C-alpha positions, 0 to 999 in steps of 0.5 A: 499500499505504501508503494502505491501512495509513493507512485501516486505522489510521484505522478501528481508531483510530475503533473503539477510541475508541468501544469505550472510551467505551461500556465506560466507560458500561457500567462506570458502569452496573455501579457504579450497579447495585451501589449501587442497591437498587431492582429496577426501576432495576436492570432498566432499567440492565441493559437499557442494558448489553445495548444498549451490549454490542450497540453494541460487537459492531456496531462490531467487525462494522463494523470487520471489514467495513471491513478486508475492503473495504480489502483487496479494494480496493473503494474503489479500484474505486469511484473509477473511476466 
């Protein structure tokens, strides 16, 4: 049981680090958009923000799947083979 909580905590820490770094990039892009008058550049920055938002969603989905794997013990089952 202790091993499962360590695995979950490691997964959670990794996900939080990635989400924080991506959130910092999103904030930087929003600040750039507010200071920029060029519509073309703003469109590109909004596209980057959308991609970074998709990254955050992907990390959260992966974290949820990882927690399910750990809870089911699939990793322990794989060690048998």
